[in-house]
C-alpha positions in Angstrom: -24.6 12.2 -51.7 -27.0 10.0 -49.2 -26.0 7.2 -47.3 -28.8 4.6 -46.5 -28.9 2.0 -43.8 -31.6 -0.3 -43.2 -33.3 -2.1 -40.3 -36.2 -4.2 -40.1 -38.8 -4.8 -37.3 -41.2 -7.5 -37.8 -42.6 -8.6 -34.3 -46.3 -10.1 -34.7 -48.1 -10.0 -31.6 -51.9 -9.6 -31.0 -52.9 -7.1 -28.1 -56.0 -5.3 -27.3 -55.6 -1.6 -26.9 -57.8 1.0 -26.9 -55.5 3.5 -28.7 -54.9 1.0 -31.4 -58.4 0.1 -32.1 -59.1 3.7 -32.2 -56.7 4.0 -35.0 -58.2 1.1 -36.8 -61.7 2.7 -36.6 -60.4 6.0 -38.1 -58.6 4.1 -41.0 -62.0 2.6 -41.9 -63.1 6.4 -42.2 -60.3 7.5 -44.1 -60.6 4.7 -46.8 -64.5 6.0 -47.3 -63.7 9.7 -47.4 -60.7 9.3 -49.2 -62.1 7.0 -52.0 -63.3 7.4 -55.1 -65.6 10.3 -55.5 -69.3 9.2 -57.3 -69.3 10.8 -60.8 -72.4 12.8 -60.2 -70.2 14.8 -57.4 -66.6 15.0 -59.1 -67.5 18.5 -60.5 -68.3 19.6 -56.7 -64.5 19.9 -55.9 -65.0 22.0 -52.9 -67.0 20.0 -50.9 -64.9 16.8 -51.8 -61.7 18.5 -50.7 -63.4 19.9 -47.4 -64.9 16.2 -46.7 -61.3 15.1 -47.0 -59.8 17.9 -44.9 -62.3 17.4 -42.1 -61.9 13.9 -41.6 -58.0 14.5 -41.0 -58.9 17.2 -38.6 -60.8 15.5 -36.8 -58.4 12.4 -36.4 -55.8 14.5 -34.9 -58.2 16.7 -32.7 -59.4 13.2 -31.0 -55.8 12.4 -30.2 -54.8 15.5 -28.8 -55.4 17.2 -24.9 -58.6 19.2 -24.5 -57.3 23.0 -25.2 -55.5 22.6 -28.5 -57.8 23.7 -31.2 -58.0 23.2 -35.0 -58.1 26.0 -37.7 -57.7 26.6 -41.8 -55.7 29.7 -42.9 -52.7 31.8 -43.2 -50.6 31.9 -40.2 -48.6 35.3 -39.4 -45.1 36.0 -37.5 -44.1 39.4 -37.0 -43.2 40.1 -40.4 -44.5 37.3 -42.5 -47.3 35.3 -43.6 -47.8 31.7 -45.1 -49.9 30.7 -47.4 -53.3 29.2 -46.5 -52.9 25.9 -44.7 -55.6 22.9 -44.4 -54.9 22.1 -40.8 -53.5 24.3 -38.0 -53.1 23.1 -34.5 -53.0 25.8 -32.1 -51.7 25.8 -28.4 -53.8 26.4 -25.3 -51.8 29.6 -24.9 -53.1 30.9 -28.7 -54.9 34.1 -28.3 -58.7 34.1 -29.6 -57.9 37.0 -31.7 -60.2 38.2 -34.4 -61.4 41.3 -35.7 -64.9 42.6 -37.1 -63.3 41.9 -40.8 -61.6 38.6 -39.9 -62.9 35.5 -38.0 -59.4 34.4 -37.0 -55.9 35.6 -36.9 -53.5 32.4 -36.7 -50.3 33.4 -35.1 -46.8 31.8 -35.2 -45.8 31.5 -31.7 -49.2 29.5 -30.9 -49.0 27.0 -33.7 -47.9 23.5 -32.6 -48.2 22.1 -36.1 -49.5 22.6 -39.5 -50.6 20.1 -41.8 -51.5 20.1 -45.7 -53.7 17.4 -46.8 -53.1 16.3 -50.3 -55.3 13.2 -51.5 -52.9 12.0 -54.5 -48.9 13.1 -54.3 -47.8 10.2 -56.3 -47.1 12.7 -59.5 -43.5 13.5 -58.9 -43.0 16.7 -61.2 -43.0 20.6 -60.6 -46.7 20.5 -61.4 -47.7 17.6 -59.3 -49.5 18.2 -56.2 -46.7 16.8 -54.2 -44.4 19.9 -55.3 -47.3 22.2 -54.3 -47.5 20.6 -51.1 -43.6 21.0 -50.6 -43.9 25.0 -51.8 -46.6 25.2 -49.0 -44.4 23.9 -46.2 -41.6 26.5 -47.7 -44.1 29.2 -46.8 -44.6 28.0 -43.2 -41.1 27.2 -42.8 -39.8 30.9 -43.2 -42.0 31.7 -40.5 -40.2 32.2 -36.8 -41.9 31.7 -33.6 -40.4 34.2 -31.6 -39.5 32.6 -28.1 -36.6 30.9 -26.6 -36.1 28.0 -24.4 -32.7 27.5 -22.7 -33.2 23.7 -22.4 -33.6 23.2 -26.1 -30.9 25.9 -27.3 -28.5 24.2 -25.5 -29.3 21.1 -27.8 -30.2 23.2 -30.9 -27.9 26.1 -31.5 -29.7 27.3 -34.8 -32.8 27.4 -32.8 -34.7 25.3 -35.4 -37.2 24.7 -32.8 -38.4 28.3 -33.9 -39.6 27.0 -37.2 -43.2 25.5 -37.1 -43.3 21.5 -37.8 -45.1 20.5 -40.9 -46.6 17.4 -42.0 -48.2 16.3 -45.5 -51.0 14.0 -45.1 -51.8 11.8 -48.1 -53.7 8.9 -49.3 -52.1 7.9 -52.6 -48.5 8.3 -53.3 -45.4 7.3 -55.3 -42.8 4.7 -54.0 -41.1 6.0 -51.1 -37.7 6.1 -52.2 -38.9 7.7 -55.3 -40.4 10.2 -53.3 -37.6 11.0 -51.4 -35.3 11.0 -54.3 -37.3 13.7 -55.8 -36.9 16.0 -52.6 -33.2 15.3 -52.7 -33.2 16.6 -56.3 -35.0 19.8 -55.4 -32.4 19.9 -52.5 -29.4 19.6 -55.2 -31.3 22.0 -57.6 -31.3 24.5 -54.6 -35.2 24.6 -55.0 -35.5 23.8 -51.4 -33.3 24.0 -48.4 -33.1 21.2 -45.7 -34.8 23.5 -43.2 -37.6 24.2 -45.6 -38.6 20.5 -45.6 -41.6 19.2 -43.8 -40.8 17.2 -40.7 -43.5 14.2 -41.9 -45.0 12.7 -44.9 -47.2 10.6 -44.7 -49.2 8.3 -47.2 -52.3 5.8 -46.2 -50.5 3.7 -48.9 -48.2 2.4 -46.2 -45.2 4.6 -45.7 -43.6 7.7 -43.9 -41.0 9.6 -44.3 -39.5 11.7 -41.4 -36.7 14.4 -41.5 -35.1 16.1 -39.0 -32.3 18.8 -39.1 -31.3 18.3 -35.5 -30.9 14.8 -34.4 -30.0 16.1 -30.8 -34.0 17.0 -30.5 -35.4 13.7 -32.3 -37.4 10.9 -31.1 -35.1 8.8 -32.4 -31.9 10.2 -31.3 -30.8 7.2 -29.7 -31.0 5.4 -32.8 -29.2 8.0 -34.7 -26.3 7.3 -32.0 -26.7 3.6 -32.4 -25.9 4.2 -36.4 -23.0 6.6 -35.7 -24.6 9.4 -37.6 -22.7 12.6 -37.0 -25.1 14.6 -34.1 -24.1 17.6 -36.3 -25.9 16.4 -39.5 -28.8 18.6 -40.1 -30.5 16.6 -43.3 -31.3 13.2 -42.0 -34.3 11.2 -43.2 -35.9 8.0 -41.8 -38.3 5.9 -43.7 -41.0 4.0 -42.6 -42.7 1.0 -44.3 -45.6 -1.0 -42.8 -49.5 -1.4 -42.3 -51.5 1.9 -42.3 -52.2 1.9 -38.7 -48.9 1.0 -37.0 -47.6 4.0 -39.1 -50.0 6.1 -37.7 -48.6 5.2 -34.3 -45.1 6.4 -35.3 -46.8 9.4 -36.7 -48.1 10.8 -33.6 -45.3 9.6 -31.7 -43.1 11.8 -33.7 -46.0 14.6 -33.6 -45.6 14.6 -29.9 -42.5 14.9 -29.7 -42.3 18.4 -32.0 -40.1 20.5 -29.4 -41.6 23.9 -28.9 -42.7 26.7 -26.1 -43.4 24.6 -23.0 -45.7 22.3 -24.6 -43.8 19.2 -25.6 -46.4 16.2 -25.1 -43.9 13.5 -23.9 -45.9 12.7 -20.7 -49.4 13.0 -22.4 -51.6 10.0 -21.9 -51.8 8.9 -25.4 -48.2 9.1 -26.0 -47.7 6.9 -23.0 -50.1 4.3 -24.9 -47.9 4.8 -28.1 -44.7 4.3 -26.3 -45.8 1.1 -24.8 -46.7 -0.4 -28.2 -43.8 0.7 -29.8 -41.5 -0.7 -26.9 -43.3 -3.8 -26.8 -42.7 -4.6 -30.4 -46.4 -4.3 -31.2 -45.9 -1.4 -33.8 -44.5 -3.5 -37.0 -42.3 -1.7 -39.4 -39.3 -1.7 -41.8 -36.9 1.4 -41.9 -34.0 3.0 -43.3 -32.0 6.1 -42.5 -30.5 8.5 -45.1 -28.1 10.9 -44.2 -26.1 13.6 -46.2 -22.5 12.7 -46.1 
């Protein structure tokens, strides 16, 4: 059983901000490249898919510090391998590992986050692209980043920070609550576990689902405490609705807060701009919290 709490934030302000304006310009490009394909080129599926993945990669790359690199492919840990992922964000510590047979080998310890691009996740069935993306996530979440962090370990006894954060990025989607109910049905039917779910599901339709298995390391820990959600709750969802650009700010704020091995981007320049927008009430959204009772 899940409990829902709702809060509205509709502060309207007009402000000139380079980060916000950069987001607006990317949204124009998203709308173009995620738009309908001309009839002549509909059979050229590979180039169409590449175009969409490329703009998503360019978007994230433009907001990350120099030294982070972006790839596509399988991710390896010591024992396992994931499916091929559309966009893998690698930390500056990731080696330039390759062989004469393979141009690149991606190691879990050097992965900051993984992103799967699914233009249409509106079909909520076992054959739909959304469930395919969830299964992609499952192959990434089985990997383990074999490092320890004493500060994080004090807040995260299950060491969930060793799992790779995962994002589904989409253009077209179903209703946000129906999407969440589909996820919950998969948990209840034991097709997925809470620690196998995406950390973020983002739709250009105007919503975002954030999921955490550890409140103590979450960006929204103060909110969860204020709402009296138990700190040991291991299945909490925060649902955001709003303008596309505002929710991109939320997405980046969460992304920069992901816990990892010495590369939490809390004091990163872009993050500081985003936090000011958030704290000043410039980012407009409504939100609800769902958590397991």
